N, C-alpha and C positions, 0 to 999 in steps of 0.2 A: 276684576280687570286690573286693579292695582297690583295684585299678586303676580299676574302675568308680566306686568311691566318690570317688577323687581327681579323676577327670574330671568327675563331677557337681558336685563342690565348685567346680571351676574355672569350669564353665558358670554356676553360680549368681552368680558375681561380675559377670556382665554387667549386672545391675541397678544395680550401684554405679557403673559407668563409663558407663552409658547417658546420652547427651546431653552428655558432657564434651568439651572441646577442649583440646589440649595448650597449656599456658600459654606455652611457648617459641615458638609460631608467631607470626609477624608478617605483617600484610597488611591489606587493606581489609576491614573488618567490614561485613557485609551482612545486614540483616534481611529478612523476607519482604515487608513493606510497601515497604522501600527497593528491593528487587528488582522489585516490581510497578511502582512509580513510575518506575524507570529504564527498564523495558521499555516503558512508555507513552510514553516520550520517545525512546528510542534503539533499540528493536527495528527490525529491517530492514523488516518489513512496515509498521510505523507510518511510517517515514521515506519509503518508497515512496508510501504513501497521502498523506503530506504534500506530496510533489511533485505528485501528481495534483490535490490541492486547490488548490495555488498555480497550477497550469497552468489549471485551470477558472476561477479568479478572473481570471487574466490574459486568458483568452479572452473573458470577459464585458466587461472593460474595452476590449478590442480592438473588439468588436462595437459597443459604445456609441460609441467614437471614430469609427467609420466613418460615423456620422450627422452629424458635425460638419464644418465646412469642411475641404476637402482642397486644399492648395496644392502645386504642383510647378513646378520650374523646368527649363528646357532650353536647351542651347546646341548648335547644329548648324553644322558647317563643311563646305563642299563645294568641291572643286577639279575643275573640268571639264577632263579631258584633251581631250575633243572637245565643244565646245558643241553642244547639241542643235539640229538643223536642222529648220525648219518649211517646208513647201511649200504653194503655192496656185496657182490658175490665173493665167494671164498678165494678165488684165484685172480681177483682183480689186480693184485700187486705181484703176480707171478713173474718169473724171469722173462725177459724179452726173447723173441724168436732167435735172434742172432746168438744170444748166450746159450740158449738151449741147444742150438745146432752145434756150437763150439764144444760144449761139454759132452754131447753125444759122440762127436768125432774123437775127443780125447779118450773116452771110455772104449771106443772101438779100437783105437790105436794101441792102447795099453793093455787091453783085455780085461780091464777092471770095470765091472758093471757098476752103474750108478745105483746107489741104495736110496732111491727117492720114495717117499711115502705115497700111498695110493691117493688118488684125487677123488674129491667128493663134489660132484657137480651141483649138489643142493646146499653146499655150505654157505653160510652167511657171516660176514664180518661186520662188527659194529665199531663206529668211531665217534669220538666227541672232540670237536675242534673249538678252540677259543678258551678264554679265561672266564672266570665266574663274574667278574665285573669289568665293564668297558665304559669308556668316555670318549666322545668325539666332539671336537670344537673346530669351527671353521667359519669362513666368510664366503659369500657368493655375490658376484656382481653380474648384472645383466644390462644390456644396452640395445634399445630398439634401433635397428638399422633402416628398415624400410617397412612402412605400413600406410597404405592409402587412407584407411579409416582414421588413422591418427591425424593426418593433415586436414581431412574433412572435419574431424571433431574439433580441431582448434578453430577453424572458421565458424563452425556452428556455435561454439561457446562464445566467441566474440560477438557474433550476431545476436545471440540471446542476451548477452550483457547490455548491448546497445538497446535492445527492445525493453529491457527492464529500466534503463535510464529514461526512455521515452514514456514508459508507464509511470515512472516517478514524476515526470514533468506533468503528465495528465492529472495525477493526484494533487500536485501543487496548484494547478489551474482550478480544479474543482474545489479545493479547499479555500482558495482566495474568493471564489464566487460565493461559496457557502458562508464564509465569514462576512462578506459584504451584505448578504441577505439577512444573516442573523443580526448584524449590527443595525441595519435599518429597522428590523422588527423590534429589537430592544429599544432603539431610539424612539420609535413611535409609542411603545408602551410607556416609556418614561415621560414623554410629553403628555400622554393622556392622564397620568397620575398628577402631574403638575397642574394641568387644567382643572381637574376635579378637586384638588386641594384648594386652589384659589377660589373656585366656585363655592365650595363648601364653607370656607371662611366668610366670604361675602354673604352667603345665604344666612349664616348664623348672625352676622351683624344686622342684616335686614330684619331677621326675626326679633332680635333684641329691640331694635328701633320700633318695629310694629307693635310689640307688646307694650312698649312705653306709650305709644299713641292710643292703644286700646284702653290702657288704664286711665288716660286723660279724656276718653270719650271721643277722640278724633278719628278713630278707625274701628272697623267692625272686628269682632273676635274671629269671624270666619277667615279673614285675611291672615291672622296669626296662625290659625290651625292649618291653613293651606301651606303657609311657609314652613311650619314645623314638619309637616309631612314631606315637603320638598327637601328639607335638611336631612331627614332620616333616609330618604332615597339616595341623596348624594353621598351620604356617609357610607351606605352599603355599596354604591358604585365605586367609590374611592377605594374601599377595602378590597373589592374584587380586582380593581385595576392594579393596586399595589401587588397583589398576589400574582397577577399575570405578568407584571413588569419584572418581578423577582424570577419567575420561571423563564422569561425571555432572556434575562441577563445571564442566568445560569446556563441556558442553552448556548448562548454566545461564548461563554467561557469554555464550555465543553467543546464547542466547534473549533476554537483556536488552540485547544490543548492546555488551557490554564486550569489549575485546581479550582473547583467550584467554591471553595472557602475564601478565595481571593476577593477583596473588596475592589470593585471596578467602578470608575466614573467615566461615562461617555463624554469625551471632550468635543466631539463634533455635533452639529445640529443640521436640520434639513437645509437651512440657509447656507451654511458653509459647504455642505456637500453639493448643493445646487451650483455654486460658483466654482467648485473644484472640478466637477465633471465637465470635460470638454467634448461636447457632442460632435463638433465639426471634425475633430481628429478621428473619432471612431467611425463616423459616416464616411470619411475620406479614405479609410484604410481598405485597400482591395482585398477581396476574399481569396485565400489560397489554402485549399484543403491540405496540401502537403506540409503546411506549417503547423497543423494541429498535432499534438502529441499522440492522440489515439490513432491517427492515420500513420504516423511514423512508426508506432509500435506494431501495427498490423503489417506494414511494409516489411519490417524485420521478421515478422512471423512468416510471411511469404518467402523471404530469403531463407529462413530456416527450413521450410518445407522443401525448397529446391536442394538445399544441402542434404536433407534427409534422403532424397532420391540418389544423390551422388554417393552417400554413405552406404546405401543398400547395394549399389553397383560395386562399390569398392570392396564390399565383404566377399566378393567372389575372386578377388585378386590375392596373390600370395603375400605373406609378410615374413620378414627376416629379422632375427634377433641373435645377438651374440651373448655368450655367458662365460664366466670364469669362476672356478671353485678352488679354494685352498683350504684343506682340512688337516687336522692332526688327530690320530687315533691312538689311544692307550688301552692296554689290556692288563688287568691285575687280578690276583687272587684275593686281595684285600683292598680296602679303600685307602690307598696311599698315592693317589694321582699327583699330589702336589709335592711329593718327595722325589727321590731319585728313581729313575726308570725311563724307559724309552717311550717316545711319542712318534708314531709312524706317519709319515706324510702321505697325503692324498691330494693330488693337484691335477686339474684338467681344464682345458679351454676348448670351446666349440662354437659352432654356428648352427642355428635351428631355423629351418624354413617350413612354414605351414602353407600347404597348397590345397585350397578347396577344389575338389574334383567333381563331386556329384551330390546335389542336395534334393534330388527327386522333384525338381521344379519349385521347391520351397523358396529359393532365392528370387525366382521370377515373380512369384506372388507377393513377396515383400516389396519388390520394386513397384508393382502395381498398386499396392496399398499406400506406398509413399507418394505416388503420383496422385491418388485420390485425395490425400491430405493436402497436397499442393493445390489441387483444384478447389478444395474447400477454402483454403486460405486466400486464394485469388478472388473467389466469390465474396468472401467476407470483406476483403479490402474494397471491392466495388460497392458493396452494400454500405459500408461505413462512409465512403466518399459521398455517395448520394445522400445518406442521412445527414452528414455534416453540411452539405449544400442546402438541404431542406431546412435544417436548424438555423443556418445563417439567414436565409430568406425570411423565415418566421420571426427570428429575433429582430431583424431590421424593420420588418413590418410592425412588430409590436412597439419598437422604439419610436418610430414615426407616429404611430397612433397615440402612444402615451405622451409624446411631446406635444401633439396637437391638443390632447385632452388637458394637459397642464396649462397650455396657453389659454385655452378656453375657460378653464377654471379660474385663472388669474383675471381674465376679463369679467367673468361673473362676479368675482370678489370685488373688483374695483367698482363695478356697477352697483352692487349691493351696498357698498360703503357710501356712494354718492346718493343713493335712494334714502339711506338712513339719515344722512346729514340734512337733506332737504326736508324729509319728514319731521325731523327733530325741530327744525326752524318753524315749520308750519304748525307743529303741535304747540310750540311756545307762543305762537301768535294766535292760537285758538282756531286755526284753519283745518287741523287734522284731529281725528279722534284718537283715543287711547288704543283702540283696535288697530288703527293704521300704524301707530307707533310700534305696537307689539309685532304686527306682521312684518314690518321693515326690519326689526331687530332679529326676528327668527330667520328671515331670508339671509341676513348677514352671517348668522351662526351656521346655517346650512352651506353657504358659499365657502366659509372658512374650512368646514369639515371636508367638503368636496375638494378643495384645493390641497388639503393635507393628503388625502387619499391619492389624488392625481400625482402629487410629488413622489409619494412612496412607490407608485406603479412605475413612474419614470425612472427612479433610481434602480429598481430591480430590472427594468428593461435595459438600462445602460449596462448593468453587470452581465446580463445575459448576452448582449451583443458583443461585449468585450471577450467573453468566454468563447463565443462562436468564432471569433477572429483570432483567438489566442493573443490578443493585443496587450 
């Protein structure tokens, strides 16, 4: 019975050490707000979302740039190992008809017959045109004049970029909530270690005192053995708690994007967080699904699907572009293009129009597919809106329930403290047994543990409600 009294007294000390950090520790002090702010900037999900946002913005600029003049240069060098040979019929370069008629008339008038060689209808002549080496250099400029797909593409790119910004906002909100929950978990683990360290130290002192009493014959050796067993169990529990606290702290650092090697000290406690969280403000904030980043992102996806329909319809319309080409061509028998010699110009300007005429109903099917994509996006937006409403109602219900549990746990804690105080007075007066004293102390320990768990649930419920409101 005396052992139970000593152990109960040890456990009572956890209220005094609750929320304390060893003054000898050194490292980066981190509050909950700092952890959430850090997660909003450094969390891996936020960084990936930032990459997607930058990529979407870059794609928008790329599409816009495609509608401005495009200029390209080219240089081409050819060396003919065998110059191409062209063939033609033997009389392809014969006299024209008017000259043949004229010479025939002269021969008839003078009486001198023409001494023309006989013709061979099967004769073939071979020709080689060009030089052995050629080089062509020039520039080409193109300008899009009219393209419905281009204008729809710009709108789609801007809508996609906005959707990525909303997705990044969602990642930030999720990261802040995850950091808050991770902070609360690490805080609870740290408090558990502090409690067990203090209890272990007091148990060791009690063991030393009991051993002294045993040596003087004032206590039984069984009391000392029981205390030694209790110290051993507390040492094991403390070691396990320290390992869990280290894992919880590393998980928090990973969540906020800090290197796990960083030494971090949690500067907040359950008491400071309880006073910092304003439940009235959260409960007074009206729910608006359109304020949530995931709803905004899906709304932009619906807009994108609408633009997809317009884009497929625009694919059946003509597009017009203009071009200009300026080239210089040189032909040499040896590689001396950069010396004296002629460069022959080639220059042209024109307009090109592409007119889709018949796609065998392929375009109609593409429009239908785009409409189905739009219908899916519209259904997904409706589903997300209903899910967000359900999440808000569940989060609000959980918050109210956890708040009531925390109030009830505080009442139980106050009641347990009053019972212990009255029992202690009665025990000192000899009106209560040691069993009554032990029972009152155990009731207080359980009440304190329940209050701690209720506070943790309330903090997590507060974070969940804030996230459901995007507050």
